[in-house]
LOGUDO-152624 format. One record per residue (C-alpha): x, y, z. Coordinates in steps of 0.5 Angstrom, whole numbers, plus 500, padded with zeros to 3 digits. Layout:
N
XYZ
...
//
This chain:
321
125641772
119644767
113641765
111640758
106646756
107650762
104656762
109662763
105668761
098670761
095676759
088678761
084684759
091689758
090696756
095702755
092708753
096715752
094722753
096726747
093733745
089731740
085726745
086719748
090714744
087707745
094703743
092697747
085695748
083689752
088684750
088677752
093671750
097665753
105663752
108657754
115655757
120654751
115656746
115663741
109667740
109671734
105678734
104680727
100686724
100693720
104699723
101703728
096697731
099697738
104691737
110695741
106698746
103691748
111690749
112696753
105694757
108687759
115690761
112696764
116701760
111707760
112714757
110720761
104721757
101714759
094714761
089708763
094702764
090696767
089689766
092682769
099680767
101673770
108671770
107663772
103664779
104671780
100677777
106682776
101688775
100688783
107690784
109697785
114700781
120698785
119691786
117690779
124693777
128689782
124682781
121682774
124687769
131684766
131678771
125674769
123678763
128682758
127685752
131687745
128693743
126696736
133698733
137695738
143695734
143703735
141702742
148700744
152705747
158707743
163709748
162703752
165696750
160691748
163686754
161691759
154692756
152685756
155684763
151690766
144687767
148681771
151686775
145690776
139685776
143679779
148682784
154679781
161682782
164684775
168678774
163673775
158678770
164678765
164670765
157670764
157675758
163670755
158664756
153668753
157670747
159663746
151661746
149667740
156666736
160672737
167671738
170672745
175677743
169682741
168683748
173688748
170692742
165698741
159697738
161701731
166696730
161690729
157689723
149689724
148682725
154682730
151688734
144684734
147678737
150682742
143685744
140678744
146676749
145682753
137680754
139673755
145674760
140674766
137667764
130670764
124666763
121671757
125675752
121680748
124682741
121688737
123687730
129684731
131683724
128689721
135693719
138686717
140683710
136677708
142672710
143675717
135675718
135667717
141666721
138671727
132666727
136660727
140663733
133664737
130657735
137654738
136659744
129657745
131650746
138650749
136655755
128653755
127661754
120663751
120669746
115674744
117676737
114682734
115683727
112685720
116680717
111674716
115669712
121670717
117669723
114663721
121659722
120661730
113661731
109656735
103660736
101667732
097673735
094678730
093685732
089690729
087697732
089695739
086689739
088681738
083679733
086672732
091667736
092660735
097654733
102657728
102651723
094651722
094659722
099659716
096654712
089657714
088663717
081665720
080672721
078676714
084681716
089675718
087672711
088679708
095679711
097672709
095674701
100680701
106675702
110673696
110666694
116663692
113657689
106659687
104664681
099668685
101675686
101678692
094682694
094689698
089691703
084696701
083702706
087705712
087702719
083706723
085712728
087709735
084716737
077714736
077707733
070705730
065701734
063694733
069690729
075695728
076691721
069692718
070698714
076694710
073687710
070684704
065680708
062685712
055684714
050688719
052685725
059687724
057694728
056690734
063689738
065681736
067677742
073672742
070666739
074659740
074655734
078648732
080646739
085652742
084657736
081664737
078669733
074675734
069675728
062674727
063670722
064664726
058665731
//
C-alpha cells in the first residue's frame, strides 16, 4: 500500500564529469530534484545540456572516461550511491530502476525474438524461470498494446511504434519503481508520439510507476508531466509543478524555451534563443545563462542559489532574490 505524495527518488548534489583529451566535461554539475511515486518529471533543455548524462548517472551506466562521480541518490530510504557496483546491479538496475535508452527502437537485438528480449530482464534480475518470465512478458505486451503473437517476431518485422512499445514493455516487465525514458518519441510520427504518451499515462496509473522523461519535445511532454525540471549547461535552473510551469515559467531560459514552442491557437510567432550554450569543458562562472539572458545585470557574475518561490517552485536566478 503506497501513500499519497510518497517521495520515491531524491537527488542531491549529483555530479558526473567526463575526462577527455581537451579537458574535463562537467556534464552533470550539482543537480538536485525530487520525484514522487506515481508521478512523472519531465527534464527539458537544449542538446548538450547534460540530460542523458543525468539519466546515466542515476542508473550508474558510466562510460570508461567517467571522472568525478559523486552526490546522493536516495531511492526511498536508501542512498544507492553507497552501494558497490555488484550490489547496485543486483538490487537496483532494472529491478527497481529501468531505462528506455535514446534510439531504443534500434537497440533491440535483430536476431532474437521480441518475446525473448522482453522476458530476459525478468530472468536475469528477478530470477524467474523461462516459462514464468515469458508469462510476465505476455502480460506486459497486453499492458502496452502489443498483439500477443508479436512475441514470436523479430524487431525488423515491427513498425517503429511497435518497437517502441516493445522497448517500454522490456523496461516494465520487472515492475520497477522508476522508469527513465530518454527521448522515447524522437523518431516517431506525430500520431504515434501521441499514442505512446497516452500509453505511458495509463501505465503510470495502472502500475503505480514513476517516470523521468527526457525530451526536447515540450509540447508532447506536457501531456505526461506532473513536474518539470529545466536543465542548462549541466545544472537544473528551474523545477516545479507542470501546470504552473507551462502557464508561467520563471527562469529567463525557461521563458525563452516556452517562447520557442509553436502555438496552434495563437498568432504569436515562435522566438529563437540567441547565442549558443556554453561549453561544458569550461562553463562560465556565475549564472551559466548570463551571456544569452536579456535580463542580465551585475550580480549575474556570482553563482546564483536555488531559490524557492510560490510554495514548492524552485528557480536558480538572482531576479527572484
